[in-house]
DORO-388521 format. One record per residue: z, x, y of N, C-alpha, C, O, CB in turn; residue in three letters; residue number from 1. Coordinates in nm, 4 decimals, padded with zeros to 6 digits. Each point is the difference from the previous one (the first is absolute). Glycine has a CB too. Layout:
% DORO-388521
PT       n.z       n.x       n.y      ca.z      ca.x      ca.y       c.z       c.x       c.y       o.z       o.x       o.y      cb.z      cb.x      cb.y  residu  num
PT         Z         X         Y         Z         X         Y         Z         X         Y         Z         X         Y         Z         X         Y     ala  NUM
...
***
This chain:
% DORO-388521
PT       n.z       n.x       n.y      ca.z      ca.x      ca.y       c.z       c.x       c.y       o.z       o.x       o.y      cb.z      cb.x      cb.y  residu  num
PT   02.2577   01.5463   00.0395  -00.0025  -00.0526  -00.1352  -00.0385  -00.1482   00.0059   00.0688  -00.0791   00.0647   00.1077   00.2473  -00.1410     met    1
PT  -00.2831  -00.2053   00.0109  -00.0433  -00.1395   00.0009   00.0748  -00.0792  -00.1069   00.0477   00.0555  -00.0991  -00.2749   00.0138   00.1835     ser    2
PT   00.2361  -00.1998  -00.0618   00.0685  -00.0887  -00.0949  -00.0946  -00.1117  -00.0407  -00.0587  -00.0675   00.0846   00.2840   00.1208   00.0177     arg    3
PT  -00.2391  -00.0718  -00.2313  -00.0853  -00.1050  -00.0552   00.0747  -00.1333   00.0019   00.1227  -00.0037  -00.0095  -00.2422   00.1725  -00.1366     gln    4
PT   00.0443  -00.2774   00.1585   00.0595  -00.1323  -00.0124  -00.1053  -00.0972  -00.0499  -00.1195   00.0295   00.0009   00.2840   00.0201   00.1839     phe    5
PT  -00.1184  -00.1654  -00.2283  -00.0920  -00.1072  -00.0381   00.0593  -00.1333   00.0425   00.1203  -00.0125   00.0228  -00.2078   00.1474  -00.2185     his    6
PT   00.0004  -00.2334   00.2055   00.0416  -00.1360   00.0331  -00.0378  -00.0869  -00.1183  -00.1156  -00.0042  -00.0419   00.0869   00.0395   00.2940     ile    7
PT   00.1271  -00.1035  -00.3045  -00.0213  -00.0821  -00.1189   00.0091  -00.1480   00.0351   00.0901  -00.0426   00.0723   00.0032   00.2259  -00.2166     glu    8
PT  -00.1863  -00.2596   00.0930   00.0056  -00.1457   00.0092   00.0707  -00.0465  -00.1266  -00.0622  -00.0132  -00.1054  -00.1535  -00.0058   00.2472     asp    9
PT   00.3435  -00.0054  -00.1311   00.0791  -00.0334  -00.1191  -00.0389  -00.1338  -00.0602   00.0138  -00.0198  -00.1208   00.1721   00.1521   00.2152     arg   10
PT  -00.2341  -00.2239  -00.0126  -00.0421  -00.1301  -00.0523  -00.1171   00.0160  -00.0967  -00.0096  -00.0714  -00.0998   00.0879  -00.0391   00.3118     ala   11
PT  -00.1668   00.2046  -00.1813  -00.1150   00.0243  -00.0872   00.0220   00.1186  -00.0927  -00.0805   00.0246  -00.0898  -00.0657  -00.1201   00.2657     arg   12
PT   00.2552   00.1691  -00.1545   00.0338   00.1108  -00.0879  -00.0945   00.1184   00.0073  -00.0283   00.0640  -00.1013   00.1277  -00.2304  -00.0441     gly   13
PT  -00.1483   00.1958   00.2655  -00.0879   00.1165   00.0110   00.0147   00.0662   00.1363   00.0467  -00.0606   00.0964  -00.2076  -00.0461  -00.2562     arg   14
PT   00.1202   00.2316   00.1647   00.0034   00.0773   00.1235  -00.1239  -00.0352   00.0814  -00.1117   00.0040  -00.0515   00.2426   00.1850  -00.0588     ile   15
PT  -00.1111  -00.2235   00.2375  -00.1118  -00.0397   00.0856  -00.0378   00.1070   00.1022  -00.1050  -00.0097   00.0635   00.1767  -00.2254  -00.0938     val   16
PT   00.0130   00.3374   00.0467  -00.0324   00.1077   00.0932   00.0780   00.1247  -00.0382   00.1124  -00.0087  -00.0495  -00.1594  -00.1575   00.2338     ala   17
PT  -00.0135   00.2825  -00.1610   00.0669   00.1273  -00.0219  -00.0270   00.0897   00.1196  -00.1011  -00.0150   00.0687   00.0804  -00.0078  -00.3205     thr   18
PT   00.1103   00.1146   00.2758  -00.0190   00.0914   00.1116   00.1057   00.1074   00.0007   00.0756   00.0166  -00.0957  -00.1797  -00.1991   00.2261     gly   19
PT   00.1077   00.2551  -00.0204   00.1016   00.1024   00.0174   00.0346   00.0112   00.1469  -00.0768  -00.0404   00.0873  -00.0052   00.1648  -00.2898     glu   20
PT   00.1979  -00.0692   00.2275   00.0429   00.0316   00.1352  -00.0159   00.1507   00.0139   00.0631   00.0765  -00.0730   00.1020  -00.2747   00.0878     ile   21
PT  -00.2496   00.2412   00.0790  -00.0301   00.1422   00.0114   00.1112   00.0751   00.0726   00.1010  -00.0582   00.0396  -00.3447   00.0032  -00.0397     asp   22
PT   00.2230   00.1843   00.0166   00.1010   00.0859   00.0627   00.0318  -00.0391   00.1437   00.1066   00.0338   00.0513  -00.1844   00.1482  -00.1981     asp   23
PT  -00.0140  -00.2528   00.2119   00.0217  -00.0442   00.1378   00.0591  -00.1394   00.0082   00.0173  -00.0538   00.1093  -00.2059   00.1971  -00.0411     asn   24
PT   00.2200  -00.2029  -00.1837   00.0564  -00.1339  -00.0020  -00.1027  -00.1106   00.0099   00.0356  -00.1157   00.0223   00.1636   00.2121   00.0777     gly   25
PT  -00.3270  -00.0626  -00.1163  -00.1062  -00.1001   00.0078  -00.0308  -00.0559  -00.1383   00.0035   00.0723  -00.0995  -00.0995   00.0440   00.3004     leu   26
PT   00.0661  -00.2447  -00.2062  -00.0345  -00.0650  -00.1260  -00.1486   00.0204  -00.0268  -00.0841  -00.0279   00.0855   00.2683  -00.1440  -00.0554     val   27
PT  -00.2154   00.2209  -00.1501  -00.1379   00.0191  -00.0437  -00.0197  -00.0872  -00.1227   00.0639   00.0213  -00.1030  -00.0760   00.2175   00.1949     val   28
PT  -00.0772  -00.3378  -00.0807  -00.0242  -00.0914  -00.1113  -00.0972   00.0638  -00.0978  -00.1049   00.0505   00.0401   00.1474  -00.2500   00.1082     trp   29
PT  -00.0075   00.1975  -00.2781  -00.0883   00.0515  -00.1046  -00.0903  -00.1097  -00.0538  -00.1175   00.0238  -00.0276   00.2894   00.1472  -00.0326     asp   30
PT  -00.1185  -00.2889   00.0456  -00.0791  -00.1101  -00.0532   00.0671  -00.1323   00.0289   00.1227  -00.0098  -00.0011  -00.2114   00.1586  -00.1776     gly   31
PT   00.0087  -00.2502   00.2046   00.0543  -00.1327   00.0283  -00.0906  -00.1072  -00.0582  -00.1197   00.0218  -00.0192   00.2273   00.0646   00.2291     thr   32
PT  -00.0502  -00.2006  -00.2375  -00.0788  -00.1166  -00.0379  -00.0468  -00.0698   00.1266   00.0693   00.0021   00.1017   00.0595  -00.0293  -00.3184     glu   33
PT  -00.2449  -00.0339   00.2110  -00.0527  -00.0718   00.1165   00.0965  -00.1065   00.0501   00.0066  -00.0259   00.1202  -00.2365   00.0684  -00.2044     asp   34
PT   00.3038  -00.1037  -00.0057   00.0880  -00.1105   00.0383   00.1152   00.0431   00.0906   00.0611  -00.0845   00.0653  -00.1206  -00.0239  -00.2793     ser   35
PT   00.0900   00.2367   00.2192   00.1130   00.0453   00.0818  -00.0413   00.0885   00.1170   00.0858   00.0419   00.0777   00.0533  -00.0558  -00.2807     val   36
PT  -00.2666   00.0430   00.2176  -00.0451   00.0897   00.1074   00.0434  -00.0454   00.1382   00.0362   00.0838   00.0827  -00.2293  -00.0265  -00.2238     asn   37
PT   00.1908  -00.1858   00.1687   00.0344  -00.0496   00.1327   00.1441   00.0240   00.0387   00.0310   00.0072   00.1189  -00.2038  -00.1761  -00.1497     gly   38
PT   00.2615   00.1814  -00.0658   00.1426   00.0166   00.0276   00.0441   00.1457   00.0022   00.1118   00.0292   00.0425  -00.0755  -00.2495  -00.1470     glu   39
PT  -00.1206   00.3120   00.0600   00.0443   00.1374  -00.0184   00.0227   00.0764   00.1296   00.0865   00.0875   00.0033  -00.2083  -00.0912  -00.2150     leu   40
PT   00.0500  -00.0245   00.3161   00.0219   00.0703   00.1263   00.1401  -00.0272   00.0529   00.0686   00.0919   00.0447  -00.3136  -00.1064   00.0065     ala   41
PT   00.2875  -00.1106  -00.0561   00.1356  -00.0342   00.0440   00.1038   00.0647  -00.0902   00.1020   00.0499   00.0476  -00.1864  -00.2668   00.0446     glu   42
PT   00.0587   00.2160  -00.2208   00.0931   00.0608  -00.0945   00.0088   00.1505   00.0217   00.1087   00.0573  -00.0074  -00.1600  -00.2380  -00.1584     leu   43
PT  -00.0610   00.2448   00.1922  -00.0002   00.1441   00.0260   00.0851   00.0329   00.1216   00.0752   00.0973  -00.0015  -00.3035  -00.0793  -00.0996     ala   44
PT   00.2171  -00.0976   00.2056   00.0823   00.0216   00.1190   00.1483  -00.0094  -00.0332   00.0795   00.0815   00.0467  -00.2636  -00.1734   00.0954     asp   45
PT   00.2214  -00.0064  -00.2221   00.1401  -00.0178  -00.0370   00.0496   00.1169  -00.0851   00.1117   00.0477   00.0197  -00.1425  -00.2966  -00.0103     gln   46
PT  -00.0507   00.2949  -00.1030   00.0385   00.1137  -00.0842   00.0183   00.1243   00.0855   00.0962   00.0744  -00.0188  -00.2201  -00.1732  -00.1766     ile   47
PT   00.0327   00.1222   00.2890   00.0111   00.1164   00.0870   00.1275  -00.0061   00.0835   00.0648   00.1027   00.0201  -00.3146  -00.0863  -00.0124     gln   48
PT   00.2866  -00.1331   00.0406   00.1233  -00.0148   00.0772   00.1220   00.0261  -00.0879   00.0958   00.0638   00.0436  -00.2096  -00.2307   00.1064     gln   49
PT   00.1102   00.1179  -00.2733   00.1116   00.0213  -00.0917   00.0173   00.1478  -00.0330   00.1123   00.0502  -00.0047  -00.1503  -00.2780  -00.0905     asp   50
PT  -00.0730   00.2974   00.0724   00.0063   00.1433  -00.0307   00.0522   00.0774   00.1201   00.0807   00.0916  -00.0157  -00.2717  -00.1159  -00.1460     val   51
PT   00.1460  -00.0112   00.2803   00.0452   00.0688   00.1212   00.1496  -00.0194   00.0230   00.0657   00.0860   00.0587  -00.2936  -00.1166   00.0397     ala   52
PT   00.2814  -00.0817  -00.1443   00.1421  -00.0293   00.0193   00.0888   00.0752  -00.0990   00.1212   00.0078   00.0199  -00.1857  -00.2321   00.0663     ala   53
PT   00.0066   00.2790  -00.1915   00.0801   00.0716  -00.1019   00.0506   00.1317   00.0508   00.0684   00.0721  -00.0727  -00.2003  -00.1806  -00.1039     glu   54
***
């Protein structure tokens, strides 16, 4: 069962990335803003570790 998520930039009041965690616990990005692309690989690793710990 996959789980949807989004990342919100609260300072600007908008969602900057959306994705889901697939059945294997991998993060699949649906859409991102260019301004956050450089940080998403590290964030994906952290999300995968958090899901694995559940």
